[in-house]
PLY file of the C-alpha trace (Angstrom):
ply
format ascii 1.0
element vertex 132
property float x
property float y
property float z
element edge 131
property int vertex1
property int vertex2
end_header
-11.05 -7.90 7.47
-13.89 -4.66 7.62
-14.27 -3.46 4.32
-14.78 -6.28 2.43
-18.52 -5.81 4.80
-18.64 -2.90 3.89
-17.60 -2.59 1.37
-20.30 -5.39 0.20
-23.24 -2.66 2.03
-22.99 -0.82 -0.62
-26.24 -0.09 -3.67
-24.52 -0.96 -6.64
-21.64 -2.93 -5.74
-18.78 -4.26 -8.30
-18.26 -7.66 -8.57
-14.87 -7.25 -8.07
-15.15 -7.41 -4.48
-13.37 -9.36 -3.24
-9.80 -8.06 -4.62
-10.78 -4.31 -4.07
-11.76 -5.27 -0.44
-8.27 -7.20 -0.27
-6.23 -4.57 -2.09
-7.99 -1.61 0.21
-6.96 -3.57 3.27
-3.46 -4.77 2.14
-3.54 -0.58 1.31
-3.63 0.52 4.73
-1.79 -1.79 6.34
1.88 -1.07 4.77
0.22 2.96 4.96
0.68 1.98 9.30
4.19 -0.31 8.86
5.74 2.02 6.61
5.04 4.87 8.49
5.69 2.93 12.02
9.37 1.70 9.57
10.63 5.69 8.96
9.39 6.24 12.29
12.45 3.83 13.40
14.20 4.51 10.99
15.08 7.99 12.53
15.85 6.11 15.69
18.65 4.85 14.30
21.78 5.25 15.28
22.57 5.74 11.20
19.87 8.11 10.57
22.10 9.92 8.42
21.73 6.69 6.37
18.24 5.58 5.85
17.30 9.25 4.37
16.29 7.22 0.74
14.40 4.41 3.60
13.13 7.37 5.15
11.37 8.84 1.85
10.42 5.73 0.35
8.41 4.84 3.20
6.96 7.98 4.50
5.69 8.51 -0.24
4.32 4.52 0.21
2.25 5.25 3.17
1.07 8.61 1.64
0.41 6.78 -2.11
-0.83 4.17 -0.15
-3.42 5.59 2.36
-4.50 7.78 -0.89
-5.64 4.94 -3.13
-6.91 2.57 0.28
-9.42 5.96 0.32
-10.25 6.15 -3.43
-10.65 2.40 -3.29
-13.36 2.20 -0.94
-16.04 4.42 -3.73
-17.72 2.28 -6.25
-19.90 4.89 -6.81
-19.72 5.77 -10.38
-15.88 3.59 -10.52
-15.17 3.79 -13.95
-15.26 6.69 -14.56
-13.04 7.03 -12.13
-9.35 7.00 -11.04
-8.68 4.11 -10.00
-6.83 2.04 -12.04
-4.27 5.21 -11.76
-4.09 5.29 -8.97
-3.50 1.40 -8.19
-0.55 1.89 -11.09
0.91 4.17 -8.79
0.55 2.04 -5.87
2.19 -0.91 -6.84
5.04 0.92 -8.54
5.18 2.63 -4.81
5.35 0.30 -2.86
7.79 -1.69 -5.48
10.32 1.14 -4.77
10.12 0.91 -0.96
10.37 -2.37 -0.67
14.31 -2.88 -2.87
15.22 -0.29 -0.22
13.78 -1.35 3.12
14.56 -4.69 1.69
18.75 -3.09 1.18
18.09 -2.88 5.61
16.00 -5.98 6.83
19.40 -7.25 6.91
20.20 -4.97 10.48
16.53 -3.78 10.43
13.67 -6.01 11.05
10.85 -3.42 11.14
13.06 -2.71 7.24
12.44 -7.16 6.67
8.23 -5.87 7.71
7.68 -3.84 5.27
9.19 -4.94 2.88
7.12 -7.33 3.21
3.42 -5.79 3.78
4.73 -3.21 0.40
5.76 -6.49 -2.22
1.97 -8.66 -0.42
1.17 -4.52 -1.14
2.36 -4.40 -4.82
0.98 -8.22 -5.43
-3.14 -6.93 -4.72
-2.34 -3.85 -6.97
-1.65 -6.02 -9.67
-4.52 -8.39 -8.70
-7.13 -5.77 -8.99
-5.40 -4.30 -11.61
-6.31 -7.73 -14.13
-9.79 -6.75 -12.93
-9.97 -3.77 -13.37
-7.16 -2.39 -15.65
0 1
1 2
2 3
3 4
4 5
5 6
6 7
7 8
8 9
9 10
10 11
11 12
12 13
13 14
14 15
15 16
16 17
17 18
18 19
19 20
20 21
21 22
22 23
23 24
24 25
25 26
26 27
27 28
28 29
29 30
30 31
31 32
32 33
33 34
34 35
35 36
36 37
37 38
38 39
39 40
40 41
41 42
42 43
43 44
44 45
45 46
46 47
47 48
48 49
49 50
50 51
51 52
52 53
53 54
54 55
55 56
56 57
57 58
58 59
59 60
60 61
61 62
62 63
63 64
64 65
65 66
66 67
67 68
68 69
69 70
70 71
71 72
72 73
73 74
74 75
75 76
76 77
77 78
78 79
79 80
80 81
81 82
82 83
83 84
84 85
85 86
86 87
87 88
88 89
89 90
90 91
91 92
92 93
93 94
94 95
95 96
96 97
97 98
98 99
99 100
100 101
101 102
102 103
103 104
104 105
105 106
106 107
107 108
108 109
109 110
110 111
111 112
112 113
113 114
114 115
115 116
116 117
117 118
118 119
119 120
120 121
121 122
122 123
123 124
124 125
125 126
126 127
127 128
128 129
129 130
130 131
């Protein structure tokens, strides 16, 4: 995607470019799907039953967006709280995936959201293995 091309233009690129770009892309993809899932949950007739899912969707979207932004900054990367942020993102994605999986049989948007959350958590784990 474009994030990989952009990260490569940095005058002092990190050695973990591929994993970094994959995590950035996964974070922004997950944020979009979580936001859309929360919106779809709000439109469901059973919205009261989906309150926990909506909350975790919105929390996950915000955390993923912040993580993608933090990871897009390579200057003084080792001095940043990037690893801590990536761990928080992984944890938020895992929690959101669990919530959405619980509704996935009845709500396709939850199934798609859970897939994105699991993919993002995996990308976070891969990056953590290289920077933590």
